[in-house]
C-alpha positions in Angstrom: 30.7 30.9 -17.1 28.5 28.5 -15.2 24.8 28.5 -15.8 22.9 30.5 -13.1 20.8 28.4 -10.7 18.1 27.2 -11.1 19.3 25.1 -14.1 16.9 23.9 -16.8 18.8 20.8 -17.8 19.6 17.6 -16.0 23.4 17.7 -16.4 23.5 21.3 -15.2 21.3 20.7 -12.2 23.1 17.6 -10.9 26.6 18.0 -12.2 26.3 15.6 -15.0 24.5 12.9 -13.0 21.0 11.5 -13.6 19.3 10.8 -10.3 17.7 7.4 -10.2 15.6 6.3 -7.2 16.3 2.7 -6.1 14.8 0.6 -3.4 15.7 -3.0 -2.5 14.0 -5.6 -0.4 16.4 -8.1 1.2 16.9 -11.1 3.4 18.7 -9.0 6.1 21.1 -6.1 6.6 24.4 -7.5 5.4 24.9 -7.0 1.7 27.6 -9.6 1.5 25.7 -12.4 3.3 22.0 -11.7 2.9 20.0 -12.2 -0.3 18.8 -9.5 -2.6 15.1 -10.4 -3.1 13.5 -7.5 -4.9 14.8 -4.3 -6.6 13.0 -1.3 -8.2 14.3 1.8 -9.9 12.8 5.1 -11.2 14.9 7.4 -13.3 14.1 11.1 -12.5 12.8 13.1 -15.4 12.9 16.9 -16.0 10.5 19.2 -17.9 11.4 22.2 -20.0 11.2 24.5 -17.0 13.6 22.5 -14.9 11.1 20.8 -12.7 11.7 17.2 -11.9 9.2 14.4 -11.7 9.4 10.6 -11.2 9.9 8.5 -14.3 8.5 5.0 -15.0 9.4 2.3 -12.4 11.2 -0.8 -13.5 11.3 -3.7 -11.0 11.9 -7.4 -10.6 12.0 -10.1 -8.0 15.5 -11.7 -7.6 16.5 -15.3 -7.0 18.8 -15.4 -3.9 22.5 -15.9 -4.9 24.1 -19.3 -4.1 24.8 -19.5 -0.4 22.8 -16.4 0.5 21.3 -16.2 4.0 17.7 -15.1 4.6 16.6 -13.9 8.0 13.0 -14.9 8.7 12.4 -11.6 10.5 13.2 -9.8 7.3 10.5 -11.7 5.4 8.0 -10.9 8.1 8.6 -7.2 7.4 8.6 -7.4 3.6 5.9 -10.1 3.3 8.0 -11.8 0.5 7.4 -15.5 0.0 10.6 -16.6 -1.6 9.2 -19.9 -2.7 5.9 -18.6 -4.2 5.4 -20.1 -7.7 4.2 -16.8 -9.1 7.0 -14.6 -7.8 8.7 -14.5 -11.2 12.1 -14.0 -9.8 15.2 -13.9 -12.0 18.9 -14.3 -11.1 21.0 -11.4 -10.1 22.8 -10.9 -13.4 19.5 -10.9 -15.3 18.0 -8.6 -12.8 20.8 -6.1 -13.2 20.7 -6.2 -16.9 16.9 -5.6 -16.8 17.3 -2.7 -14.4 20.3 -1.0 -16.0 19.0 -1.0 -19.6 16.4 1.8 -19.2 18.7 3.7 -16.9 21.4 3.8 -19.5 18.8 5.0 -22.0 17.7 7.8 -19.7 21.4 8.8 -19.1 21.9 9.1 -22.9 18.6 10.9 -23.4 19.5 13.6 -20.9 23.2 13.9 -21.9 24.4 12.8 -18.5 27.6 11.0 -17.7 26.2 8.4 -15.3 23.5 7.7 -12.8 23.5 8.6 -9.1 21.5 6.5 -6.7 18.7 8.2 -4.7 17.4 6.3 -1.8 15.9 6.6 1.7 18.9 5.6 3.8 20.6 5.3 0.4 23.8 3.7 1.6 21.8 0.5 2.4 20.4 0.3 -1.2 23.7 1.2 -2.8 25.5 -1.4 -0.7 23.2 -4.2 -1.9 23.4 -3.0 -5.5 27.2 -2.8 -5.4 27.4 -6.3 -3.8 25.3 -7.8 -6.6 27.4 -6.0 -9.2 30.6 -7.6 -7.7 29.1 -11.1 -7.4 28.0 -11.0 -11.1 31.2 -9.3 -12.3 28.9 -6.8 -14.1 30.9 -4.4 -16.3 28.2 -2.0 -17.3 27.0 -0.6 -14.0 25.7 2.9 -14.8 25.7 4.1 -11.1 28.4 6.1 -9.4 30.1 3.5 -7.0 29.9 5.5 -3.8 28.1 8.9 -4.2 24.4 9.0 -3.6 21.5 11.3 -2.6 19.8 10.3 0.7 16.2 11.4 1.1 16.3 10.7 4.8 18.9 13.5 5.1 17.1 15.8 2.6 13.7 15.2 4.3 15.2 15.9 7.7 16.4 19.3 6.3 13.2 20.1 4.4 10.5 18.8 6.7 12.1 17.8 10.0 11.2 14.1 9.3 13.6 11.2 8.6 11.2 8.2 8.6 10.0 7.7 5.1 6.3 7.5 5.9 6.4 10.6 8.0 8.5 12.5 5.5 6.2 11.6 2.6 3.2 12.8 4.5 4.9 16.0 5.6 5.5 16.7 1.9 1.8 16.4 1.3 2.0 13.0 -0.5 -0.4 10.2 0.3 1.0 7.2 2.2 -0.5 3.7 2.4 1.0 1.6 5.2 -0.5 -1.6 3.8 1.6 -1.2 0.6 4.9 -0.2 2.3 8.0 -2.4 2.2 7.3 -3.3 -1.4 10.3 -2.2 -3.6 7.9 -0.7 -6.1 5.8 1.3 -3.6 8.8 2.6 -1.7 10.5 3.6 -4.9 7.4 5.5 -6.0 7.0 7.4 -2.8 10.8 8.1 -2.4 10.8 9.4 -6.0 7.9 11.7 -5.2 9.6 12.9 -2.0 12.9 13.6 -3.8 11.1 15.6 -6.5 9.0 17.5 -4.0 12.2 18.6 -2.2 14.2 19.5 -5.3 11.3 21.4 -6.8 10.6 23.3 -3.6 14.3 24.3 -3.4 14.1 25.4 -7.0 11.1 27.6 -6.4 12.7 29.2 -3.4 15.9 29.8 -5.3 13.9 31.4 -8.2 12.6 33.9 -5.7 16.1 34.6 -4.4 17.3 35.2 -7.9 14.4 37.6 -8.4 15.3 39.4 -5.2 12.0 38.5 -3.5 11.8 38.3 0.2 10.1 34.9 0.6 10.7 34.4 4.3 7.0 34.6 5.0 6.0 32.4 2.2 7.6 29.2 3.6 4.8 27.2 5.3 5.6 25.4 8.6 5.5 21.7 7.7 5.3 20.7 11.4 
């Protein structure tokens, strides 16, 4: 018999997957042509009661792959100076190794089968991640190759907002526009947003399981 919802273990809650929030900053919109410049990830953690919370963020700047294109307009948005001597960028293979190691550890710790990418407009981040995996012929990618959780969709359902800054604020989370478009900052806020939505749904489901009429308890998020 399946475990009644809400589940209190990560494999039960997400069908064997470990959600990992990922954000990329890039030199454009085409994952095959444009450079991956920065990537950050935060494995989602779970407490003994089944509530989720963001795990530590791992991040790195990335050296553009050979032949990569960079749209100057993209750099205007991200503020990345590709030639800055203190950027500390590493090549794509090293970046993936660095990112994947703690994710595989978290997968093992929670008894999950593999990771599933969580992102705001997640197909974009997954596309650039998969492109880097293909270019480097990486054989130990912990992520599902096409499934993902999109917080733009989830936030549209939960709060009526699909833009990250507006969704985050609708969830009661602080937003600093000056720090946006950094892979680390956007990963942190997206992780908080994802956890807020999952935990809210869990709380409502707990009331349902208890037979409580909670229709008047759900605040209008505007």
